[in-house]
One Martini backbone bead per residue (centre of mass of N, CA, C, O) as a GRO file, in nm:
protein
  144
    1MET     BB    1   0.053   0.066  -0.014
    2TRP     BB    2   0.282   0.269  -0.017
    3PRO     BB    3   0.313   0.318  -0.336
    4LEU     BB    4  -0.004   0.436  -0.343
    5GLY     BB    5  -0.028   0.657  -0.100
    6ALA     BB    6  -0.091   0.475   0.187
    7GLU     BB    7   0.044   0.556   0.464
    8TYR     BB    8  -0.183   0.569   0.668
    9LEU     BB    9  -0.281   0.281   0.631
   10THR     BB   10  -0.014   0.141   0.699
   11LEU     BB   11   0.024   0.262   0.987
   12ARG     BB   12  -0.241   0.159   1.109
   13PHE     BB   13  -0.179  -0.141   1.070
   14ALA     BB   14   0.085  -0.152   1.225
   15LYS     BB   15  -0.030  -0.058   1.495
   16GLY     BB   16  -0.248  -0.277   1.512
   17TYR     BB   17  -0.057  -0.522   1.520
   18ALA     BB   18   0.089  -0.449   1.777
   19VAL     BB   19  -0.162  -0.446   1.958
   20PHE     BB   20  -0.263  -0.729   1.891
   21TRP     BB   21  -0.022  -0.888   1.999
   22ILE     BB   22  -0.036  -0.787   2.288
   23ILE     BB   23  -0.327  -0.875   2.345
   24ALA     BB   24  -0.292  -1.174   2.277
   25ILE     BB   25  -0.079  -1.240   2.489
   26VAL     BB   26  -0.215  -1.136   2.746
   27THR     BB   27  -0.489  -1.292   2.717
   28ALA     BB   28  -0.362  -1.576   2.700
   29LEU     BB   29  -0.233  -1.568   2.980
   30ILE     BB   30  -0.490  -1.522   3.139
   31LEU     BB   31  -0.641  -1.773   3.039
   32ASN     BB   32  -0.431  -1.975   3.139
   33ARG     BB   33  -0.460  -1.904   3.442
   34ILE     BB   34  -0.757  -1.971   3.464
   35GLN     BB   35  -0.732  -2.265   3.374
   36GLN     BB   36  -0.540  -2.345   3.604
   37PHE     BB   37  -0.716  -2.270   3.846
   38PHE     BB   38  -0.966  -2.464   3.728
   39ARG     BB   39  -0.849  -2.716   3.587
   40VAL     BB   40  -0.829  -2.667   3.267
   41ASP     BB   41  -0.808  -2.930   3.025
   42THR     BB   42  -0.775  -3.191   2.797
   43ASP     BB   43  -0.841  -3.419   3.016
   44SER     BB   44  -1.086  -3.307   3.199
   45HIS     BB   45  -1.200  -3.030   3.013
   46PHE     BB   46  -1.224  -3.016   2.694
   47ASP     BB   47  -1.472  -2.839   2.623
   48LEU     BB   48  -1.392  -2.587   2.790
   49TYR     BB   49  -1.119  -2.543   2.660
   50VAL     BB   50  -1.216  -2.499   2.369
   51VAL     BB   51  -1.427  -2.276   2.420
   52SER     BB   52  -1.234  -2.067   2.548
   53ASN     BB   53  -1.043  -2.047   2.304
   54LEU     BB   54  -1.260  -1.968   2.097
   55GLY     BB   55  -1.351  -1.714   2.243
   56HIS     BB   56  -1.087  -1.565   2.230
   57SER     BB   57  -1.049  -1.568   1.920
   58THR     BB   58  -1.320  -1.438   1.846
   59ILE     BB   59  -1.290  -1.166   1.986
   60LEU     BB   60  -1.027  -1.085   1.840
   61LEU     BB   61  -1.136  -1.111   1.549
   62LEU     BB   62  -1.362  -0.907   1.576
   63GLY     BB   63  -1.182  -0.670   1.650
   64TRP     BB   64  -1.005  -0.672   1.398
   65SER     BB   65  -1.230  -0.649   1.186
   66ALA     BB   66  -1.333  -0.380   1.284
   67PHE     BB   67  -1.074  -0.222   1.248
   68SER     BB   68  -1.022  -0.281   0.943
   69SER     BB   69  -1.300  -0.182   0.837
   70LEU     BB   70  -1.268   0.113   0.932
   71ILE     BB   71  -1.023   0.176   0.766
   72VAL     BB   72  -1.142   0.110   0.493
   73HIS     BB   73  -1.383   0.301   0.508
   74ASP     BB   74  -1.215   0.566   0.539
   75PHE     BB   75  -1.044   0.529   0.267
   76VAL     BB   76  -1.277   0.481   0.026
   77ASN     BB   77  -1.376   0.757   0.024
   78GLY     BB   78  -1.373   0.872  -0.308
   79LYS     BB   79  -1.267   0.632  -0.457
   80PRO     BB   80  -1.181   0.432  -0.683
   81LEU     BB   81  -1.257   0.113  -0.761
   82ARG     BB   82  -0.970  -0.002  -0.756
   83ALA     BB   83  -0.904   0.095  -0.467
   84VAL     BB   84  -1.134  -0.045  -0.322
   85ILE     BB   85  -1.056  -0.336  -0.394
   86LEU     BB   86  -0.771  -0.327  -0.275
   87VAL     BB   87  -0.851  -0.252   0.018
   88TRP     BB   88  -1.034  -0.493   0.066
   89ALA     BB   89  -0.810  -0.702   0.024
   90VAL     BB   90  -0.643  -0.602   0.263
   91GLY     BB   91  -0.859  -0.658   0.477
   92VAL     BB   92  -0.878  -0.962   0.431
   93LEU     BB   93  -0.577  -1.016   0.477
   94SER     BB   94  -0.572  -0.909   0.771
   95SER     BB   95  -0.765  -1.128   0.880
   96TRP     BB   96  -0.585  -1.366   0.803
   97ILE     BB   97  -0.346  -1.280   0.977
   98ALA     BB   98  -0.495  -1.286   1.247
   99TYR     BB   99  -0.561  -1.583   1.228
  100ASN     BB  100  -0.257  -1.673   1.228
  101VAL     BB  101  -0.183  -1.561   1.498
  102LEU     BB  102  -0.391  -1.745   1.657
  103ARG     BB  103  -0.271  -2.015   1.556
  104SER     BB  104  -0.016  -1.993   1.738
  105PHE     BB  105  -0.194  -2.050   1.999
  106TYR     BB  106  -0.413  -2.245   1.822
  107PRO     BB  107  -0.323  -2.544   1.652
  108GLY     BB  108  -0.572  -2.686   1.645
  109GLN     BB  109  -0.804  -2.822   1.432
  110VAL     BB  110  -1.069  -2.708   1.574
  111TYR     BB  111  -0.987  -2.389   1.509
  112PHE     BB  112  -0.966  -2.329   1.207
  113LEU     BB  113  -1.251  -2.293   1.078
  114PRO     BB  114  -1.397  -2.104   1.278
  115SER     BB  115  -1.183  -1.875   1.266
  116LEU     BB  116  -1.196  -1.819   0.962
  117ILE     BB  117  -1.492  -1.747   0.949
  118VAL     BB  118  -1.485  -1.513   1.147
  119ALA     BB  119  -1.278  -1.337   1.004
  120LEU     BB  120  -1.425  -1.302   0.723
  121VAL     BB  121  -1.721  -1.240   0.801
  122SER     BB  122  -1.666  -1.000   0.992
  123PHE     BB  123  -1.541  -0.819   0.786
  124LEU     BB  124  -1.780  -0.805   0.592
  125LEU     BB  125  -1.986  -0.705   0.795
  126PHE     BB  126  -1.827  -0.443   0.886
  127ALA     BB  127  -1.792  -0.325   0.599
  128LEU     BB  128  -2.112  -0.302   0.557
  129TRP     BB  129  -2.126  -0.229   0.896
  130PRO     BB  130  -1.960   0.013   1.059
  131LYS     BB  131  -2.145   0.080   1.301
  132GLY     BB  132  -2.108  -0.191   1.446
  133ALA     BB  133  -1.807  -0.161   1.498
  134GLN     BB  134  -1.834   0.103   1.660
  135ILE     BB  135  -2.019  -0.003   1.883
  136LEU     BB  136  -1.844  -0.251   1.986
  137PHE     BB  137  -1.518  -0.109   1.946
  138GLY     BB  138  -1.478   0.206   1.963
  139TRP     BB  139  -1.389   0.247   2.258
  140PHE     BB  140  -1.115   0.097   2.217
  141PHE     BB  141  -0.995   0.263   1.975
  142ASN     BB  142  -0.985   0.537   2.141
  143LEU     BB  143  -0.732   0.455   2.318
  144PHE     BB  144  -0.535   0.463   2.037
   0.00000   0.00000   0.00000
């Protein structure tokens, strides 16, 4: 995006990825401590373990998709169709990257398809309905 004169877009995504990584690491550590405290693991409470991990990745993917869709929405206003398609493709790619970031935390096969569906569908949903992204996560984005 940088060669196309979209420095602002590039910098927003770079800052977003840095914050996303930090939040993913910190919240994964917190979830791990909670699971240890309640003795939730793959041997004793497999279903609760999987559901809590899926919940964690789903919330983070929804947040990232809302963030990236708002960036895309802000950038495409008044742009030609070619630029709109390119920026939407970057938004979809960014959701796929966020999905892969969370795959590094949850490599189990059970997480792959649900997380991918959440990442892509939520980006498309929030890109078509940016007000929903603003309502759900706008308070958090205003912190940064």
